[in-house]
N, C-alpha and C positions, 0 to 999 in steps of 0.2 A: 967099665961099661955101664951106662945108665939105662935103667929099665923104664920103658914107656907103658903107661897105663892104657890098656886097650879100651876103645869106645869113646874116648874123649879127644877132642881136637882143640888145639890152641887157637883162641880168637885174637885177631889183631887188636892192638891197643887203640882205643878211640880217644882223641884229645878232649879235654874238658871243654864243654860249651858247644861242641860240634853236634850237628843234627844228622841223623841218618838220611840216606838218599830218599827213602820212601816218604819220610815225614816232610822233607823239604818240598818234594813234588806235590804233596797234598796241600801244603800251606800256601803255595803260590797262587793257585786258582782262587782261593778265598780272598786274598788281598786284591786281586784284579776285579772281582765282582763288587767289592765294596767301593772301589773307585769309580765304576761305571754307573752306579745307581743314581747319584745326584744329576748326572747329565741327562738321563732318561726322564726324571721327574721334571726338569726344566722344560724339555721339549713338550711334554704333556700339558703343562700349565700354559705354554704359549698357544697350543692348539685350542684349548678351552677358551682362552681370551679371544682368539680370532672368531670362534664360533659364536661367542656371546655378542661380539660386535656385529656380526652378520644378523643375528636374531633381533638385536635392537634396531638396526637399520630397516629390516623388513617390517618390524612393528611400527616404526615411525611412518613408513610409506603406507601401510594399511590404515593407520589412524588418519592420515591426511586424506586418503581416498574416501574413507567413511565420512569425514567432516564435509568434504566437497559434495558427496552424494546427498547428505542430509540438507545442505544449503540449497542444492538444486531442487530437492523435493519440496522444501518450504516455498521456494519461488514458484514452483509449479502449482502448488495449492493456492497461493495468492492469486495467480493468474486465472485459475479455474473459477475461484470465487468471484473475482472481478468480472469475468466474462458472464458468469451466471447472473449476476445482478444486472449487468447491462442488457442481457437478453430479456430478462424479466421486465425491465423498465420499457424496452422497446415494444414488447408484446402488449403491455398495459396501455401504452400511448396509442398504439394502433387500434386497440379495442375501443378506447374512449373517443378517439377521433371519429370512428364510425358511429358513435352514439351522439355526437354533437347535433346533427339535424333533429334527432328525437328530443334532445334537451331544448333546442330552439322552439320546437312545436309546443312543448310543455310551457315554456316561458310566454309565448304569444297567447296561449289559451288562458294563462293566469291573468295576463294584462287585459284581456277582453271579458273576464269573468266567466269563462267557459270551463274552468278547472273545477268541476263539481262531481259529486257522486263517486262512483267507482273509478272513473278516470282520474279524479284527484288523488285517490289512494295509490293507484298505479304510478302516476307521475311523480308523486313524492317519494315513493319507494325507489324509482329509478334514480332520482337525484341523490338520495341517501347512499345508494350503492356506489354511485360515481364519486361522491365525496369521500367515502371510505377507501376508495382506490387511489385517492390523492388528487382528484381533479378539483381545481380551484377556479372560481369565476372572478373576473376583474373587469373594470371599466365603469366609470361613474361620470355623470354630467358635472361639468364645472372643473374637472381636473385638467392640468396643463397637457397639451398634446405631446406625446412621446413617440417618435417614429419607430422606436424599437418594439413597442407593444401595441401601438395604435395603427390602424389603417384608415386614412381619411377618404371617405366616399363622397362627401359633400363639403363645399367650401363657401364661406360667406364672410361679411364684415360686420362688426358690431361696435358701437361706440362705448359700450360698458365693459370691454375687456382690455387688458393691458398687454396680453400675450396670446399666442395661438392657443385656443382653449377648446376642449371637447364640449359642445353645447347639446349634443344628442347622441345617445348610444343606439345605433341601428342593430348591432349584434354584439352581445357580450363576448369578451375574450376568455380563453381558458388556458390554464397552465398546470403542469405537474412539477411540483417543486420549483426549481429555477428554470425549467424548460417550458417555453411558450409553444403550445400546440396549435393555437389559433389567435391571431391578434384581434383586439377589439375593433370592430368596424364602426366608425363614428362620423358625425358631422362636426366640422370645426369652424370656428369663427376667429378672424384676425382683427386687430384694432383698426378702426376706421382710418383711412389715409388722412393725414393732417390732424388727427385727434391728439396725437402726442404733442404736436407743436402748440395747439390751443391750450392743452392742459399745462404745458410748461409755461406759457405766457400768463395763464391764470395764477399759477403758483408764484411766479415772480411778482405779479401785482399784489398778491396777498402778503408776500413778504415785505414789499415796500410799504404797504399800508400799515403793517404792524410796526415797522420801524418809525414811521411818521406819526404814530399815535392814532391811527384809524383814518377813515375817509374824511375829506373836508366836508364840514357842515354848510348847508346852503344859506 
């Protein structure tokens, strides 16, 4: 009869390389977590890329809006400046138009020798201020008649003119820059009817005499 030692139990034999149940159950979750990590990182990267694309698109739209707004503002400033200059020119032209009768009186007084004393000083000051504001006087005797800047009030014929000519300035014209605010009022003379034919005949005879060696001697 074999004696058994009390307090000791026989353990079953474990094959070499085998893992106890507890160790196997603990190792399995670890391997599963390592396999899931790469999939989660890829999804996060894709989300970041999508967000970055959205931010870039929004930035491009805001930049385009800002550029369009800036262009509109520049156009607005140019329009305001152009309108301001136009309003200023119109106001000056209206003011100087009202002064033209005064300038006419000063000119007539000068022609008659009445621009003397204190009146002369005042008249010259008015003319100086008008010139500083851009007012220019035009219209001279002997210049060709131009219907765009001249207004003919008198008409006559003259044998000594070859075209319609201003022979007298009844009222000078005035302009501001290229804008005429009053045409020059003039008396014009046209060539005498038939004078062109006579002159043409005289020119022909002179040419013939030159070719023949001069007029025949008597």
